[in-house]
N, C-alpha and C positions, 0 to 999 in steps of 0.2 A: 540775332542780337548777341553782342559780346557779353561775357560774364560781368564786366564792369557795368554795362548798360542794364543788365538784369538786376544788379544790386541797387542801382540808382532808381530804377522803376519801383522796386519794393520800398525803398526809403521814402520815395515821393508820396506814397500812400499813408505814411505814418504821420498823424497829426496829434501832437501831445495835448493833453487836456489842460494842463496848467498854463496860465498866461505867462508866467516867468520862463517856462520852457519854450513857449512859442516865441518869445522875444529873443531868447538865447539862440534859437535856430535862425531867426531872422537876422540877427547880428552877424552870424557866421556867413550866411548867404550874401549879405550886403557887403561885408568886408572883403570877400573874394570875388564878387561879381557885380558890385554896385557901380554906379557911374562916377563915384569918387572913392579912391582907395585910402587906406591908412587911417589916421585919426580924423574924427569929424570936426571940422573947423567951425568957428563961430559964424563966419560969413555964409556957411552952408545953411545954418538955421535961418538966417535972415532972408536967404533967397530960396528957401525950400518951397517946392510946390506941394500940392495936396497928396501926391503919390510918389514915393521914391522910385527911381529909375534903375533898372538892371541893364548892364551892358552885355546882354546875351540873347541869342535867338533860340535858346533851348526852351521849348514850350513847356516841358515837364517842370523845369526849374522855375519858370515864370509863374506857372499855375500854383506850384507849391508856395512860392513866396507870397503871392497875393492872397492865397487861402489863409496863411498864417497872419498876414497883415490885417486881413478883415476880421479874423477872430480876436486878435490881440487889441485892435484899435477901433474897430467898428462894432457897436453894440447891437446892430440890427436895424430894422426899419420902423419908423414911427410915422404913420400916414404915408406920404409920398417921399419922405426924406429919410436919411440915415442918421442915427445918433452916433456921434463921434466921441471916443474916449480920449479926452484931452483936458488937462487942468487949465489950459489957457493957450491961445494961439492955435495954429493948424494942427491937424492930426499928424502931418509929416514932421512937425517940430517935436511933437510928443514921441514919435518914433525915434528920431535922431537922439533925443535925450535918453530914451530908454535903452537903446542898444549900446550906448557908451557908459552906462551906469557902472560904477566901481564894484557893485555887488552882483553883477550880471552872472558870474560863474561860481557863485558861492556854493550852490547846491550841486550834488552829484548828478541829479536828473537833468539839470541845466547844462552841465558839461557834456552829457551824452547827446543832448539836443544840439549843442553847438558843434560837436564833432559830426553829427549827421548832416547839418547844414553845410559845413565846410566841405565834406566829401561830395555832397550833391552839387555844390557850386564849382569845385575845382579838383575833385579827386578822381582817382582811377585805381583799378586793381587788375592785375594780370590774370590770365586764364590759369587757375591753379593746376590744371593738367599739364601745363608746360613748365611754369616756374612760379615762385612766390615773389610778388612785389606789390606794395601798397603805397600810394603817394598822394599828397595834396599840394598843388602848385599855388604858392602864395605870391602876391604882388610885391611884397616888401618884407624886410627883416622883422619889423614889429609884428605883423600878422603871423609870420612863420613862427616867431617865438611863442605867440599865444597858442597856436595850434599844437606846437610841440609840447608846450606846458600841459595842455589838456591830455595829450597822449601819454606823457610820462606820468601824469597824475593817476593814470590807470595801471601803472607799473610796466608800461611798454618802453622798449629801448628805441625811441624815435630819434632819428638823425636828420640833419639838415645839410643840403648841398646847393651850391649856386648853379643855376642853369640859365644861361643868357641873362635876361633881365629879371628873372624870377628866383625866389627861394623855395626849394622843394623839401618838404618834410616827408620822410619815408620810413617804411618798415620792410624788413627783408625776411624775417623768420616766419615760417608757416604758422606756428602756434600763436605767435603774437598777432598776426593778421587775422586769424580766426577769432581771437579775443576782441580785436578792434571792431570787426564786423558784428560780433555779438553785442558789443556796447552800443553800436549805432542802432541796433534793433532789427537788423535784417535777418530774421529767423530762418527763412527759406535758404538764403545764400549761406548762412552759417551751417545749416545741415549739409548742403552740397560741399562746402569747404571741408567739413569734418570727414565726410565720406571719401573725398579725394585724398585728404591727408592720411587717413587710415590706410587707403589703398597704397599710397606711396610708401608708407612705413612697412606694410606687409611685404610689398614687392622688394623693398630694400633689404628686409630681414631674410626673405627667401634667397635673394641674390647673394647676400653675405654667407648664408648657409651653404649654398651651392659652391661658391668660391672656396669656402673652407673645406668642403668635402672633396673638391677637385684637388686642392692643395694637399690634403691629407693622403688622397689616393696617389698623387704624384710622389709624395714623400715615401709612402709605403713601397711603391714600385721601385724607386731608386734604392731604398734600403734592402729590399729583397734581391735586387740585381747585385748589389755589393756583397751580400751574404753568400749568394751562389758563387760569385767570382772568388771569394775568399776560400770557400770549401773546395772549389776546383783547383785552386792554387795549392792547397794543402795536399790534396790527392795526388797531384803531379809531382810534388817535391818530397813528400815523406810517406804518402799513403794514408788512407783513413784507418787502417788496422792499427796504427801506432797510437791512436787516440783512445782515451777512456771510453768504455762502452756507452756511457750516457751521451758523450759527444758524437760517437759514431752514429748512434740512432738519430740524433738531432741532425747531423749532416745528411744522412740518407733521406730523411723525411723532407728537409728543405730542398734538396736536389730534385726529389720526385714531385714536390708540390711548390714550385717557385712563386705562385700567385696567392698561396694560402696566407691567411692572417695569423697572428701569433696565437689567437685562441684556437683556430682550426689546427694549427701545427701541434699544439698541446694535446688536443683531442685525438690526434693520430698516433701519439706515442703510447707505449705500453710500459709502465702504467701511465695514465694521463697526468699531465702537469698543467699548472696555470700559466697565464701570460708572463708573469714575472720570471718563472722558471725557464720558460722558452727564451725570453729575452736575455737572461743570464748566460745560457748555453751558447746562444748565437754570438753574444759579445765575447765569450771566451774563445770561440772559433776564430773570430776576427783578430783577437790578440795573438793567437798562434800564427795566423797567416802573416800578421805584421812582423813578428819575430823572424819568421822564415825569410821574408823580403829583406829585412835588415841584414840577415846573415848572408844572403845571396849578393847584396850590394858590397859587403866587405870582401867577399871572395872574388868578385868580378875583376878588379884591377890586376890581381895576380894571374888570373886566367888569360887576360889580354896580353900580358908580358910573355907568357909561355907561347902563345900563338905567334907573336911577333918573332 
């Protein structure tokens, strides 16, 4: 089973205790998978049957819908008949009035239930081991606006995009998807998401550290090669004996240990010096080599004229 399927199976087993939350979840399921989309019209109430119809073959969704429907609008059995919770008219009419009530999503618990129902009806979430993507496909702009409003109400940066004949509300950030799954009540999926996200973060941190170490090693190798080249240039054009004793020692140690770090070079000197001292001496040798190169460049044109 896909990760998305596992999440839905877990959500299908959650039945809120409060009737207001049951109605909120029913409203979301019917808005996204009912036989009539969008606003509930007056003629719908007049022609309503005893049971609202879902346009889905998803057995899990159907079972969840009618479990909630029974708990919210059917009080149980009296003799051989069922008591119906309706102030007048059919139970279906009571249902349609309830799910479009203006105070439907006033409570935070009801907004959680609504989000759970919307995801069950038309949501999906990608395998977090591959990438992060959470979406709910809505049949119209009004439903999408409502779903997005619920998500943003939880502080999530939900966005909407048009896809064929549908409006898709989606999240892309891993931490926000984790939060949304938690708000829906999928605790097992939440734990798995957190584990995967932590793994990705640790792997990313390790990769960044490895890349940093590789970059530093490359930089150190290039710097060491340049220092050795400078010292060899000095030795060929003026000799190391013309340098101050401290620079002679530094040049000798660097030539002998081209792969040593600054700290290791400092420990090889007598007396030992710190990294800043080593860096200062090597930089001074580089400046001397640069001056010698400039001097050679100035003398080069005259030499070529004599040869000609």
